[in-house]
C-alpha positions as a printed NumPy array, in Angstrom:
array([[ -27.744, -186.458,  -36.487],
       [ -27.83 , -188.373,  -39.777],
       [ -30.683, -187.259,  -42.051],
       [ -32.846, -189.915,  -43.698],
       [ -35.472, -189.499,  -46.392],
       [ -38.179, -189.846,  -43.738],
       [ -36.652, -186.859,  -41.896],
       [ -37.02 , -184.6  ,  -44.92 ],
       [ -40.156, -186.031,  -46.559],
       [ -41.969, -182.864,  -45.461],
       [ -39.888, -180.956,  -48.033],
       [ -41.838, -182.711,  -50.796],
       [ -45.167, -181.621,  -49.349],
       [ -46.963, -178.738,  -51.008],
       [ -45.134, -175.478,  -50.305],
       [ -43.921, -176.587,  -46.861],
       [ -40.936, -174.256,  -46.748],
       [ -42.984, -171.293,  -47.914],
       [ -41.972, -168.503,  -50.241],
       [ -38.501, -167.853,  -48.788],
       [ -36.037, -170.624,  -47.884],
       [ -32.391, -171.557,  -48.122],
       [ -30.777, -175.016,  -48.22 ],
       [ -27.02 , -175.094,  -47.699],
       [ -24.753, -178.136,  -47.97 ],
       [ -21.357, -177.978,  -46.229],
       [ -18.83 , -180.745,  -46.868],
       [ -16.989, -182.365,  -43.958],
       [ -18.108, -180.164,  -41.047],
       [ -20.266, -181.386,  -38.216],
       [ -23.551, -179.64 ,  -37.482],
       [ -22.269, -177.631,  -34.509],
       [ -19.264, -176.279,  -36.42 ],
       [ -21.414, -175.294,  -39.41 ],
       [ -23.838, -173.495,  -37.089],
       [ -20.976, -171.691,  -35.326],
       [ -19.637, -170.543,  -38.689],
       [ -22.958, -168.838,  -39.494],
       [ -22.935, -167.071,  -36.135],
       [ -24.609, -169.41 ,  -33.648],
       [ -23.371, -169.223,  -30.072],
       [ -22.471, -172.428,  -28.274],
       [ -25.379, -172.058,  -25.825],
       [ -27.892, -171.609,  -28.659],
       [ -27.027, -174.931,  -30.329],
       [ -29.43 , -177.658,  -29.197],
       [ -31.314, -180.601,  -30.671],
       [ -34.612, -179.579,  -32.309],
       [ -36.856, -181.132,  -34.909],
       [ -38.481, -179.241,  -37.739],
       [ -41.786, -179.596,  -35.897],
       [ -40.242, -178.036,  -32.757],
       [ -39.074, -175.06 ,  -34.789],
       [ -42.443, -174.619,  -36.433],
       [ -44.487, -175.17 ,  -33.241],
       [ -42.34 , -172.804,  -31.155],
       [ -42.405, -170.108,  -33.862],
       [ -38.604, -170.044,  -34.047],
       [ -38.409, -169.496,  -37.81 ],
       [ -36.891, -167.463,  -39.466],
       [ -34.28 , -166.826,  -36.757],
       [ -33.227, -170.448,  -36.388],
       [ -31.23 , -172.722,  -38.67 ],
       [ -31.877, -176.463,  -38.631],
       [ -28.773, -178.611,  -39.221],
       [ -28.393, -182.33 ,  -39.912],
       [ -26.076, -184.821,  -41.607],
       [ -26.485, -186.305,  -45.068],
       [ -23.536, -188.561,  -45.757],
       [ -20.409, -186.392,  -45.599],
       [ -22.461, -183.196,  -45.815],
       [ -24.068, -181.058,  -43.155],
       [ -27.327, -179.59 ,  -44.412],
       [ -28.516, -176.236,  -43.083],
       [ -32.212, -175.461,  -43.54 ],
       [ -33.406, -171.883,  -43.21 ],
       [ -37.148, -171.358,  -43.51 ],
       [ -37.766, -167.68 ,  -44.158],
       [ -34.036, -166.94 ,  -44.072],
       [ -30.994, -166.602,  -46.3  ],
       [ -28.109, -166.008,  -43.901],
       [ -25.993, -168.808,  -45.388],
       [ -25.851, -167.007,  -48.75 ],
       [ -24.477, -163.773,  -47.278],
       [ -20.86 , -163.04 ,  -48.285],
       [ -19.361, -163.363,  -44.773],
       [ -21.275, -166.586,  -44.076],
       [ -20.199, -168.11 ,  -47.404],
       [ -16.586, -167.199,  -46.644],
       [ -16.764, -168.693,  -43.128],
       [ -18.704, -171.822,  -44.1  ],
       [ -16.416, -172.684,  -47.   ],
       [ -13.078, -172.101,  -45.209],
       [ -10.977, -175.261,  -45.792],
       [ -13.998, -177.024,  -47.332],
       [ -16.759, -176.457,  -49.888],
       [ -20.339, -175.2  ,  -49.788],
       [ -23.364, -175.332,  -52.059],
       [ -26.254, -173.037,  -51.157],
       [ -29.619, -172.554,  -52.847],
       [ -31.882, -169.641,  -51.926],
       [ -35.522, -169.457,  -53.032],
       [ -37.012, -166.014,  -52.502],
       [ -40.377, -165.182,  -54.071],
       [ -40.125, -161.49 ,  -53.11 ],
       [ -36.517, -160.766,  -54.09 ],
       [ -33.745, -162.628,  -55.938],
       [ -33.149, -166.374,  -55.899],
       [ -29.492, -167.353,  -55.609],
       [ -27.176, -170.319,  -56.144],
       [ -23.702, -170.225,  -54.576],
       [ -20.801, -172.644,  -54.843],
       [ -17.78 , -171.73 ,  -52.715],
       [ -14.524, -173.446,  -51.835],
       [ -11.761, -172.496,  -49.396],
       [ -13.389, -169.207,  -48.4  ],
       [ -13.887, -168.01 ,  -51.98 ],
       [ -17.027, -167.88 ,  -54.106],
       [ -16.309, -170.027,  -57.158],
       [ -19.579, -169.238,  -58.889],
       [ -22.839, -167.605,  -57.925],
       [ -25.903, -166.744,  -59.97 ],
       [ -29.629, -166.184,  -59.974],
       [ -31.089, -169.485,  -61.292],
       [ -33.62 , -167.555,  -63.372],
       [ -30.74 , -165.78 ,  -65.186],
       [ -27.957, -168.408,  -65.169],
       [ -25.859, -166.641,  -67.807],
       [ -25.148, -163.762,  -65.399],
       [ -22.571, -165.234,  -63.031],
       [ -19.823, -164.018,  -60.794],
       [ -17.064, -165.6  ,  -58.745],
       [ -13.543, -166.795,  -59.434],
       [ -14.736, -169.23 ,  -62.117],
       [ -18.017, -167.423,  -62.891],
       [ -19.303, -168.575,  -66.276],
       [ -16.84 , -171.464,  -66.618],
       [ -18.443, -173.468,  -63.793],
       [ -21.718, -175.431,  -64.011],
       [ -22.731, -175.181,  -67.645],
       [ -26.436, -174.668,  -68.304],
       [ -28.733, -175.126,  -71.255],
       [ -32.066, -173.623,  -72.14 ],
       [ -34.557, -176.468,  -72.391],
       [ -37.504, -174.456,  -73.619],
       [ -38.001, -171.809,  -76.251]])
């Protein structure tokens, strides 16, 4: 399913995803393959809308997947599975992944991985503390306030 702006306009609404969410972008995989790589079984993969997930109370145990150009986008409301080490390794095998975790009660996280290896990962509130194969050399940052 190709994602349009209208499909994700709810993301711009006030606090729609809540205090814990994860958005993961996987290059070149279809939705079903991306879901399988984070542990979904074939019989659990089915078409759902965000409203279906919310109405049926399926969050946080369900991942919503859709297409955005050459990327598959995984949306986890109340979850962070796609940022776990094994999931990052599986999702990025023979491709690349960008994942952003917002977690008001623990640590936020940004992950960029390629070919099964974390290239760089960091807490966006402390961007100077990075790890991964390219750690501090990847994605330069600047402090914009004093």
